[in-house]
C-alpha positions as CSV (number, residue, x, y, z in Angstrom):
1,M,80.6,85.5,124.7
2,V,81.9,88.1,122.2
3,V,85.1,90.0,123.1
4,H,85.1,93.6,121.9
5,Y,88.1,94.8,119.9
6,E,88.3,97.9,122.1
7,F,88.7,95.7,125.2
8,L,91.4,93.7,123.5
9,D,93.2,96.9,122.5
10,Q,93.2,98.1,126.1
11,A,94.4,94.7,127.5
12,Y,97.2,94.3,125.0
13,G,98.4,97.8,125.9
14,L,99.0,97.0,129.5
15,P,102.7,96.5,130.6
16,A,103.7,93.0,131.6
17,P,106.7,92.0,133.7
18,E,109.4,90.0,131.9
19,G,108.5,86.4,131.6
20,Y,104.8,87.1,131.7
21,R,102.2,87.8,129.1
22,I,98.8,89.4,129.0
23,D,95.9,87.8,127.3
24,V,92.1,88.1,127.2
25,K,90.0,85.2,128.3
26,G,86.3,86.0,127.7
27,D,85.7,89.3,129.5
28,Q,88.8,89.0,131.8
29,I,92.3,90.2,131.4
30,V,94.7,87.5,132.4
31,M,98.4,87.9,133.2
32,S,100.3,84.6,133.4
33,P,103.9,83.3,133.3
34,Q,105.0,81.5,130.2
35,R,105.8,77.8,130.8
36,P,108.9,76.0,129.5
37,A,106.8,74.1,126.9
38,H,105.6,77.4,125.5
39,W,109.2,78.8,125.1
40,H,110.4,75.5,123.7
41,V,108.0,75.7,120.8
42,I,108.9,79.3,120.1
43,R,112.6,78.6,120.2
44,E,112.1,75.5,117.9
45,L,110.1,77.5,115.4
46,E,112.7,80.3,115.4
47,F,115.6,77.7,114.9
48,Q,113.9,75.9,112.0
49,V,113.0,79.2,110.2
50,R,116.5,80.6,110.8
51,T,118.3,77.5,109.5
52,Q,116.2,77.6,106.3
53,D,116.5,81.3,105.6
54,S,118.6,83.5,108.0
55,S,117.7,86.7,106.1
56,V,114.1,86.8,107.2
57,Q,113.1,88.8,110.3
58,R,112.0,86.6,113.2
59,E,110.2,88.2,116.1
60,S,108.7,86.9,119.4
61,D,106.2,88.8,121.5
62,V,106.7,92.0,119.5
63,R,103.6,93.9,118.6
64,M,102.8,94.1,114.9
65,R,101.1,97.1,113.4
66,I,97.5,96.6,112.5
67,P,95.6,99.6,111.1
68,G,93.1,100.9,113.6
69,W,94.7,99.2,116.6
70,E,96.6,101.3,119.1
71,Y,97.8,98.1,121.0
72,P,97.6,95.2,118.6
73,P,98.5,91.6,119.7
74,A,102.1,90.6,120.1
75,P,102.3,87.2,118.4
76,D,104.3,84.5,120.1
77,F,106.3,84.2,116.9
78,A,106.1,86.1,113.6
79,V,108.2,86.0,110.4
80,Y,108.6,89.0,108.1
81,P,110.6,89.5,104.9
82,A,114.1,91.0,105.5
83,G,113.9,94.7,106.0
84,A,110.1,94.8,106.1
85,A,108.2,96.9,108.6
86,L,106.5,94.9,111.4
87,D,103.1,95.3,109.9
88,A,100.5,92.6,109.7
89,A,100.3,93.1,106.0
90,N,104.0,92.2,105.7
91,T,104.0,89.0,107.7
92,L,104.9,85.7,106.1
93,F,103.3,83.9,108.9
94,V,102.3,84.2,112.6
95,A,102.3,81.5,115.3
96,E,100.7,81.4,118.7
97,V,101.4,78.7,121.3
98,V,98.4,77.7,123.3
99,S,98.3,77.8,127.0
100,D,95.3,77.3,129.4
101,S,94.8,81.0,129.7
102,S,95.1,81.8,125.9
103,R,93.2,78.9,124.3
104,E,90.0,80.9,123.4
105,A,92.1,83.9,122.3
106,D,94.5,81.8,120.2
107,Y,91.9,79.7,118.4
108,A,89.1,82.3,118.0
109,T,89.8,85.9,118.8
110,K,93.3,86.2,117.4
111,R,92.3,84.1,114.3
112,R,89.7,86.7,113.5
113,I,92.2,89.6,114.2
114,Y,95.0,88.1,112.1
115,A,92.6,87.2,109.2
116,S,91.0,90.6,109.1
117,A,94.5,92.2,109.1
118,G,95.6,90.1,106.1
119,V,98.1,87.7,107.9
120,P,98.4,85.0,105.1
121,E,99.2,82.0,107.4
122,Y,98.4,81.6,111.0
123,L,99.8,78.6,113.0
124,V,98.4,77.6,116.4
125,V,100.5,75.0,118.3
126,D,99.1,73.3,121.4
127,P,102.0,71.7,123.3
128,E,99.7,70.1,125.8
129,S,97.7,68.1,123.3
130,G,100.5,67.7,120.8
131,M,98.3,69.1,118.1
132,W,98.6,72.1,115.7
133,T,96.3,73.9,113.3
134,L,97.4,76.0,110.3
135,F,94.9,78.6,109.0
136,T,95.5,80.0,105.5
137,D,93.8,82.0,102.8
138,P,92.2,84.8,104.8
139,V,89.0,86.4,103.6
140,D,87.4,89.2,105.7
141,D,87.8,88.0,109.3
142,S,88.2,84.3,108.8
143,Y,90.5,81.8,107.0
144,T,89.1,79.6,104.2
145,K,91.6,76.7,104.6
146,I,92.4,74.7,107.8
147,Q,95.0,72.0,108.1
148,D,95.4,70.0,111.3
149,G,98.3,67.9,112.4
150,S,100.0,66.3,115.4
151,R,103.4,66.3,117.1
152,G,106.0,64.9,114.7
153,D,104.2,66.0,111.5
154,S,105.8,68.5,109.1
155,V,103.9,71.4,107.7
156,Q,104.7,73.7,104.8
157,I,104.2,77.3,105.8
158,A,105.2,80.4,103.9
159,G,107.8,78.4,102.0
160,F,109.3,76.8,105.1
161,T,109.2,73.2,106.1
162,I,108.5,73.1,109.8
163,N,108.6,69.9,111.8
164,L,106.3,70.3,114.8
């Protein structure tokens, strides 16, 4: 099933109570609480980036600007150069943490959105399976390089060494 960008735009524009997030699953809008494992991964990513370079901007669940999108996705975690506008074109990397309700969106829909917006590196972390995937080198609406790993592996992403 193909999710239309207009539908995503509307879904991501809906307000969500604190501690909840809105995602699109197929043709449904899903609002779900974030689980502790989800927050743990985000906090760990933020800590590792901050300890390696405290000058970069680190954002969580903050919408990035993408041309043509009124309500673009709000990545679980995004890193920007110090002082840069929160535009997709300025990101160093974006990470999404998979949950049951976001699996399709994180691995497929958001991958296409981020690639077409020029996000250079996109990391998907699945705390349930202990696996992660790094997508790099965007061309049009896809990434040309894919690297997979598992819990305990380190990955080089945007000049940072991240131990997942």
